N, C-alpha and C positions, 0 to 999 in steps of 0.2 A: 737371633737366639744364639746362645753359647752352649757348648758341650765340652766335657772333659775328655781329652784323648786318652789312649791306652797307657801313656806314660805320665799322666797327671797334669799335662799342660792344657790350658784352655784355648780352644780354637773356635772360630766362628762357624756356625752351621747354617747353611741355606737350604730351605725346604725345596722340594721339586715341584711345588704347585704354582710357581710364578708363571707369568705369561710366556716367558721365553722357553718354557719346557718343550714346546713343539719343535723348536729348532734342534733339540737334542734327540730327535726321533731315531736317527741312525745309531746313536750311542745306546739308546734303550734296547734296540733290536740286538745290537752286538752283545750287550750285557747278558742276554738270555741264551746265547749260543756259544760263547767262547769257553775255553778251558775244559773241553769235553774229556780230556785225558786226566783231569784232576778229580779226585773223589769229592763228592759234595759234602758240605759240612754236616756233621751229625747233629741230631736234635739235642737241645739242652745247651746250657751255658758252656762256651768253649774255654779251654785253658787260656788264661790271659797271656801266657808266654807265646801262644800261637795266634794272637790277634794283632792285626796291623795297628801300629801306633804312629800318629802324626803329630809332630811338634814344630813350633815356629822358632827359628833362630837366625839372626843376621839376614833378615829379609828372604829367607829360604824356608821351604817346607822340607823337613827331614822325615822320611817315611821308612819304617822298618818293621820287622817282626822280632820281638825280644828274643825269641829262641834262635834266630838266625844271626849271621855275622855280616850281612850287607845292609847298607843304608842308602836309599835313593834320595838324592838332594835335588829339589826342584825350585828354581827361582820363583819367588812368590808373586811378584808383579800384582796383577789383579786377581790371581787365582785364589779361590776360597774352597774350603772343605764343604762338600755337599752331602747331606744325609740322603741316602738312596733307599728305595724300596722296590728295586727292579725285579727282584726274585731270581730264580735260576742260579747260575754260577755267581752272579753278583751278590748273592746272599752269603758267600764265603766270608769268614772273618778275616781273610787275608786280602780282601778287595778294598780299593780306595777310589775316590772320585773327586777331582778338583775341577772347578769351573770358573771362568771369567766371562761374564755376560755384559760387561760395560760397553763394548762396541762389537756388535756381532756376537760371536761365541767361540771361546777357546776352551778345550777340554783336555785334561790329562787324567786318564784312569788306567786301572790295571790291577794286577795281582803280584804278590810276592810269595812264591811257593818253594818248598824244598827242592834243590837241584837234583836230588836222587830220583825224583819222579820222572825226569826227562832223560831219555837215552840219546835223543838227537833233536837239538833246538830247531833246526831248519825243518825237519820232517814234522815235528809237532805243530809248528806255525802253519805249515802248508795244510795239514789235516784240519786244523781249526779254521783256516781261511776258506777251505772248500765248503764247510758247513755254514760258515757265516755268510759267504757270498750267495749261496743258494737260498738262505733264509731272507736276505735282503731283497732278492728278486721277487720272492713270494709276496712281500709287502710293498712292492712298487718302488723300491729304492735300489735299482740295479746299479752296481758299481761300474765305473768306466775308467779307461786309461790306467789299468792295473799294471804296476811295475814291481817286480821282485828284485831285491838287491841287498846291499849291505851299507851301513853307515857306521864308521868306526868299528866297534865290535858287535853292533846290533845286526841281526838278521831282520830284514824289513819287507813289508808289502805296502806300497802306497797306492791310493786310488782316489777317485772322485765320486761324489754322489750329486745328482742333479739338484739344483737349488734355484727357485724362481727369483729370489732376491739377490743373487750374486753367485757365489761358488762355495762348495764345501769339500775341503781337502782333508784326507785322512792318512794316517800311517799306523800300521801294526808293527810293533818292534819287540823282539825277544832277545835275551842274552842271559848268560849265567855270570854272576858275580859272587865269588867265594862259594858259600854253600846254598845260594839262593838263585832261583830262576825268576827273572823279572820279565813279565809280559805286559806290554803297554798298548793302549789305544790312544793316539793323539789326534785331535781334529781342530781345524780352524774353519769357521763358517762366517761369511759376511759379504758385504756388497762389493768387495774388491774382486779383481779378475782372478781366474784360476791360477795364472802364473804367479801373481802376487801372493795369494794365499798359500801356494805351494812353497814359496820361499819362507813364509812365516812358519808353516808347520815343520819344515826342515830345520829351521833355526830353533824351534821348540825342542826337537829331539836332540840337537847338538848341545842344548843348554843343560841337559841332564848330566849330573856327575854322581860319584859314589864315594862312600867311606866304608872301609872294612873295620868292623868293631873288634 
C-alpha cells in the first residue's frame, strides 16, 4: 500500500498486522512509555508544519518536521515506512517508524521534538529509560547488559532483550541538532549472535546523518 508523506512524496506503507509483528514486541512496549516529558498531541488535526514528514531521496529516508530546521537522514536499505497504531506517545504527529523485516528485524523509530522542551538530554534519556526498563520487566522482557555511553554526539543506552531465536540488541540514542531534539530507538533482532547484532546496531546508529535546513 502507498501513502503520501507530509511533504507530498509517496512512500510505501507496511501494516503492522504481518506475522513478524511479534518480533517487534519490545518496540511496541517502548512506544507506549517513551517521551514522558513531552506533552501528548492534542485532539484534532495537527498543524501540518508540526507533523513529521518522510521523503525518499538518493536511497535515503529524509525525516523532518517542517517547522524545525533539522533533517535526519537514514540510509534506506531495506527499511520501509510503517503505519503504526501503537497508541500512547507513539500517537504523536512527530513520531516515525521504519522497519526492515527481510532477514530478522531491523527497526529505526523515534521522535523529532522542539529542543526547547529539553533542559538536559542525558537526564531526559535516563528518566525515560527508568520508566521504559521498569515496564519491560513487567511484561517479561527484562533488559540485560545495559550500557550507558556516548557515540559521536549521541547520548546512548544500549541493552539486550532475551530472544529464543537468536539475539535482540537495542540502542536508545538522543541528541539535539539545530532547534530539534532527536530521540531514537534502534534495534536489530535475528539469528546472529549478540556480539554480531551489537555490531550491526552500532553501525546503524553511526549511519545516521543530518542536514540543517
